[in-house]
C-alpha positions in Angstrom: 1.7 23.4 29.4 4.2 23.0 32.7 1.7 23.1 34.9 -0.4 20.1 33.3 2.8 17.9 33.7 2.4 17.3 37.9 -0.4 14.8 38.4 -4.2 16.3 38.0 -2.9 19.4 37.4 -0.6 21.2 40.5 -2.0 18.4 43.5 -5.5 18.8 42.3 -8.5 16.5 42.2 -9.9 14.9 38.6 -12.2 17.2 38.3 -8.9 20.2 39.1 -11.1 21.7 42.0 -10.2 20.6 45.1 -6.5 19.9 46.4 -5.1 16.6 46.7 -4.4 15.3 50.4 -3.1 12.5 51.4 -4.9 10.2 53.9 -3.2 12.1 56.7 -5.2 15.1 55.3 -2.0 16.7 54.2 -2.1 19.3 51.5 0.3 18.1 48.6 0.7 22.5 47.7 -0.8 25.2 48.1 0.2 27.6 46.0 -0.2 25.3 43.2 3.0 23.8 42.1 3.7 25.7 38.8 3.2 29.0 40.8 6.1 27.8 43.1 8.1 26.6 40.0 7.6 30.2 38.8 8.7 31.8 42.3 11.6 29.9 42.2 12.9 30.9 38.6 11.7 34.6 39.4 14.4 34.0 42.0 16.9 32.8 40.5 16.7 35.1 37.3 16.6 38.1 40.4 20.6 36.5 41.5 21.7 36.3 37.7 20.6 40.1 37.4 22.9 40.5 40.5 25.6 38.7 39.5 25.2 39.7 36.0 24.1 42.8 35.1 20.6 43.2 33.7 18.9 40.6 32.1 18.0 42.1 28.6 16.9 38.9 26.8 15.5 36.4 28.6 14.2 32.7 26.3 11.8 30.4 27.3 12.0 27.5 25.5 9.0 25.1 25.7 6.4 28.3 26.5 3.4 25.9 25.1 0.1 27.9 26.5 2.7 31.2 27.7 1.6 31.1 31.4 5.3 31.6 32.5 5.7 34.9 30.4 2.3 36.5 31.7 4.4 35.7 35.0 7.5 36.9 34.5 5.9 40.3 32.5 4.6 41.5 35.8 7.9 41.4 37.7 10.2 41.4 34.3 12.0 45.1 35.9 14.3 45.8 33.1 14.3 43.3 30.6 13.9 44.5 27.0 12.9 41.4 25.2 11.0 37.8 26.5 11.2 35.1 23.6 8.7 32.2 24.1 9.7 29.2 21.5 7.8 26.1 20.8 7.1 23.6 18.6 3.1 23.5 18.2 2.3 27.0 16.0 -1.6 26.1 17.5 -1.1 26.8 20.7 1.5 29.9 19.8 -1.7 31.7 18.1 -3.8 31.1 21.4 -1.3 32.2 23.6 -0.6 35.7 21.9 -3.8 36.8 23.4 -2.2 36.2 27.1 0.8 37.9 26.3 -0.1 41.3 24.4 0.1 44.6 26.7 -3.0 45.4 28.5 -4.9 48.5 29.7 -2.6 49.2 32.5 0.2 48.8 30.2 -0.9 51.7 28.4 -2.3 54.2 31.9 1.5 53.0 33.6 4.2 52.7 31.1 7.5 51.5 31.8 10.7 53.6 31.5 12.3 50.7 29.6 11.2 49.4 26.5 9.7 46.0 26.3 9.1 43.6 23.8 7.4 39.9 23.4 7.8 37.4 20.6 6.6 33.7 20.4 8.6 31.6 17.9 7.3 28.6 16.3 10.6 26.5 16.5 12.0 23.2 17.7 14.8 22.9 20.7 16.7 20.7 18.5 17.0 23.5 16.3 19.2 27.5 16.8 17.5 30.8 15.7 20.3 33.4 15.7 17.4 35.7 17.3 18.5 33.4 20.3 22.3 33.8 19.9 23.9 35.2 23.7 20.6 35.5 24.9 20.8 36.4 29.0 18.7 34.0 30.4 17.2 30.1 29.3 14.6 29.0 30.4 13.2 25.2 30.4 10.4 24.3 32.8 9.4 21.1 32.5 10.1 20.3 29.3 12.9 17.9 28.2 10.9 15.1 29.6 8.7 16.0 26.5 11.4 15.5 23.9 12.0 12.3 22.3 15.6 11.0 22.2 17.4 12.9 19.5 15.6 15.9 20.3 17.0 15.5 23.9 20.9 14.7 22.7 20.9 18.0 20.3 19.4 20.0 23.3 22.3 20.8 24.8 24.0 21.4 22.0 20.9 24.5 21.0 21.0 25.7 24.6 24.7 25.5 25.8 26.5 25.4 22.4 24.4 27.6 20.6 22.4 30.2 22.7 25.2 30.2 25.5 23.5 31.9 28.2 24.9 33.8 31.2 21.8 31.2 33.6 20.2 28.9 32.0 17.0 27.1 34.6 16.0 23.8 33.8 13.3 22.0 36.0 11.8 18.4 35.3 9.8 16.1 37.5 11.3 14.4 40.1 10.3 10.3 39.1 10.9 9.4 43.0 8.3 11.8 44.0 5.7 10.0 42.4 4.7 7.3 45.3 3.3 10.4 47.3 0.4 10.9 44.6 -2.9 9.2 45.8 -3.6 6.1 43.4 -1.1 6.7 41.2 -1.4 3.6 38.6 0.5 5.5 35.4 4.1 5.0 34.1 4.2 8.6 34.1 2.6 12.0 35.2 1.7 12.9 32.0 1.1 10.9 28.8 3.3 13.3 26.9 5.8 12.7 28.5 8.6 10.2 27.1 10.6 9.2 31.1 10.8 10.9 33.9 14.1 10.9 35.5 15.1 10.3 39.5 17.6 12.7 41.1 20.6 10.1 40.2 19.7 10.0 36.1 18.7 13.4 36.4 22.7 14.2 37.6 24.1 12.1 34.9 22.6 14.0 32.4 23.7 17.2 33.8 26.8 16.0 34.4 27.4 15.0 30.6 26.6 18.8 30.3 29.2 20.1 32.0 31.5 18.0 31.0 31.2 19.2 27.1 30.6 22.6 28.3 33.0 22.6 31.5 32.4 26.7 31.3 28.9 26.2 33.3 28.9 25.0 36.8 25.7 24.0 38.2 23.4 24.2 41.4 21.0 21.2 42.3 17.8 22.8 43.6 14.0 21.8 43.7 10.5 22.8 44.2 7.2 21.2 46.8 9.5 19.2 49.0 6.8 16.7 51.4 7.2 17.4 55.2 6.2 14.2 55.3 8.6 11.7 53.3 11.6 14.8 52.9 13.9 11.7 51.4 11.7 11.3 48.0 13.7 14.5 47.0 11.2 17.4 45.5 8.4 16.9 43.5 10.2 19.2 40.4 13.9 19.2 40.9 15.9 21.8 39.3 19.3 22.2 37.7 20.7 25.7 37.0 23.7 26.2 35.2 26.0 29.3 35.9 28.5 30.2 33.0 31.6 32.0 33.9 31.8 35.4 33.5 35.2 34.8 31.9 34.6 32.4 29.4 34.4 33.4 25.6 31.8 33.4 23.7 31.9 30.5 20.7 31.1 31.9 17.2 27.8 30.9 15.9 28.3 29.4 11.9 26.1 30.5 9.8 25.0 26.9 8.3 23.7 25.5 11.9 20.6 28.3 12.0 17.4 28.4 10.3 14.9 31.2 11.3 11.8 30.4 13.5 8.7 31.4 12.5 7.1 34.7 14.4 3.6 34.4 15.3 3.1 37.7 16.7 5.3 40.2 18.0 4.2 42.8 21.1 6.1 46.0 21.5 4.7 47.3 25.0 4.5 51.2 25.4 7.2 53.3 26.6 7.2 55.8 29.2 9.0 58.4 27.0 9.0 61.6 29.6 11.9 62.8 31.5 12.0 62.8 35.0 11.2 66.9 34.7 7.8 65.7 33.2 6.6 63.4 35.1 7.6 65.6 38.7 5.5 68.6 36.8 2.7 66.0 36.2 2.1 64.3 39.5 2.8 67.9 41.1 -0.3 68.8 39.3 -2.2 65.5 39.8 -1.7 65.7 43.8 -1.8 69.2 44.2 -5.2 69.9 42.5 -7.0 66.4 44.3 -5.5 67.8 47.9 -6.2 71.7 47.2 -10.4 70.2 46.1 -10.1 68.1 49.2 -8.7 71.5 51.7 -11.7 73.1 49.8 -14.4 70.4 50.7 -13.5 70.8 53.8 -12.7 74.0 54.6 -14.2 74.2 58.6 -11.7 72.2 59.4 -9.3 73.8 56.6 -6.0 75.6 58.7 -5.9 79.2 57.2 -2.6 80.2 57.0 -2.1 78.1 54.1 -5.2 79.1 52.5 -4.8 82.6 50.4 -7.6 84.8 51.3 -9.0 84.8 47.6 -11.8 82.1 47.0 -9.9 81.5 44.1 -7.0 79.7 45.3 -5.4 77.3 47.7 -1.9 76.9 49.0 -0.7 73.1 49.5 1.8 72.6 51.5 4.5 70.9 49.7 5.0 68.3 52.1 1.8 67.1 51.8 3.0 66.4 47.6 5.9 65.1 48.8 3.6 62.4 51.0 1.5 60.5 47.9 4.3 58.0 46.6 4.4 58.5 42.8 6.1 61.9 44.1 8.1 60.6 46.5 9.4 58.1 44.1 10.4 60.5 41.5 11.8 63.8 44.0 11.7 63.6 48.0 13.5 67.0 48.0 11.1 69.3 48.8 13.6 72.4 47.6 14.2 70.9 44.3 10.4 70.3 43.5 9.7 73.1 44.2 12.2 74.8 42.0 11.4 72.8 39.3 7.7 73.7 39.7 8.2 76.9 39.3 11.1 76.2 36.4 7.4 75.0 34.6 4.7 77.5 35.1 3.5 76.1 38.4 2.8 78.8 41.0 5.4 78.5 44.1 4.3 80.4 47.3 7.1 80.2 50.0 6.9 76.4 50.2 3.5 75.8 49.2 2.0 74.8 45.6 -1.0 77.3 44.9 -3.8 76.0 42.8 -5.8 78.2 41.6 -9.7 77.5 40.8 -12.3 79.7 38.4 -13.6 82.8 39.9 -17.0 82.0 40.4 -17.9 85.3 39.2 -17.5 85.0 36.1 -19.7 83.2 33.4 -17.1 81.4 31.6 -20.8 79.6 29.3 -21.4 83.3 27.9 -19.8 85.9 26.2 -20.5 89.3 26.0 -18.9 90.0 22.2 -20.1 87.0 20.3 -22.2 85.4 22.3 -20.7 81.7 21.7 -16.6 82.3 22.7 -14.5 82.2 19.9 -11.2 80.5 20.2 -9.0 77.8 18.3 -10.9 74.4 19.4 -7.9 72.4 19.0 -5.6 74.3 20.3 -6.6 76.9 22.9 -8.4 77.4 25.2 -12.0 79.3 26.0 -10.3 82.1 27.8 -8.6 83.0 24.4 -11.6 84.4 23.2 -11.5 88.4 22.9 -14.5 88.5 25.8 -11.6 87.6 28.5 -9.2 90.2 27.1 -12.2 93.1 27.6 -12.4 91.6 30.9 -9.2 92.0 31.9 -9.6 95.7 30.4 -12.0 96.3 32.4 -10.9 95.1 35.7 -7.6 97.1 35.1 -4.6 95.3 36.4 -6.2 91.8 35.0 -7.4 88.9 36.7 -4.0 86.7 37.7 -6.2 83.7 36.8 -7.4 84.3 33.3 -4.0 85.3 32.4 -3.3 81.1 33.4 -6.0 80.2 31.6 -4.7 81.7 28.4 -0.8 80.7 29.0 -2.2 77.0 30.0 -1.1 74.7 27.3 -1.0 71.8 29.6 -5.0 70.5 29.3 -6.8 71.6 25.7 -8.9 68.7 25.4 -12.6 70.2 26.8 -13.4 74.0 25.1 -15.6 74.4 28.8 -14.1 74.0 32.3 -15.9 72.3 34.8 -17.3 74.4 38.1 -14.5 73.4 39.5 -11.8 72.4 37.2 -8.8 74.3 37.6 -5.7 75.7 35.9 -2.2 76.8 36.3 
């Protein structure tokens, strides 16, 4: 991976444990250089979003172990497709375990669709799935390429893919003098070369000559405070495509199909905004009401019903919850949505109703065991509760609420402090 390209793994000792220090005690990189590189690439992608709009498809060439894919996934924004390309299929198979959806992705799915696909292929070849990707990243890749692949690399990226932004980083050879006991030709045994800043610029100038629709911005990551004249540890070129430039046609004969190692489609939250508001209000109003009941000795009686089975929660206390506030910060709108969706509203409060402690929900006077639809019903669908309402005369509104509730049918019996609208 690109983090292995730096001497002893991002400024670490031979065992990869302690930061490499100069004799003066200067720590080279903290946080590690690969994290600094990833943060830099994410910063450039954010700038590209501001300039070009959403980057729907992002490609990481030479993705190796997928560390940047993981980094990107956690801050992907509205990107819909992330593609990792590498020539080593065995590494990609191992990478798959690191980029699959997490439990958190299922518990808190995002609003926009997102998928990660790993493709086995060479940067010297072109797969039509990469055509007109919005962004291409090549992080510490080009120094691993043999001359024929390096010659083909610009044609693949700028002549075929034609991204809106391309970010290329590579080691700066001038920086190597700052590494302790550096007695090798290159930082990594697989490097075919390491460029000085001038050599890197010459290579980039050749690309700009061939593809004038791009302009370049030179940047770097990992500068030394003691010897800034050697430049950054990793030098970078950020290519920006002119928004007015037409796209070249992609001849079908120039493409091959890369092998797809794995594709992960991440879960998507398909709920409407109104559904989210109702569910968030239901959760937080219950939590607040339970807290109010447990602390009833200090409870303001003006916000609590006289009935022992209900508590009214101020709407502002609910809006104060961050997840609710992001969805709706207007009290009137929130109360209106609640009322339209069966949540009881009283003035500027949401009413949470609890089970009546005087009713035995475990015993059925008619059948001994409550009779109701176990899959789609609730315990209060049992006829014995209807009998209870008839005897009561006016009927207990809580019982009606139980019978009408279609939000939670997961358990036939309710806990003592369970609640329902």
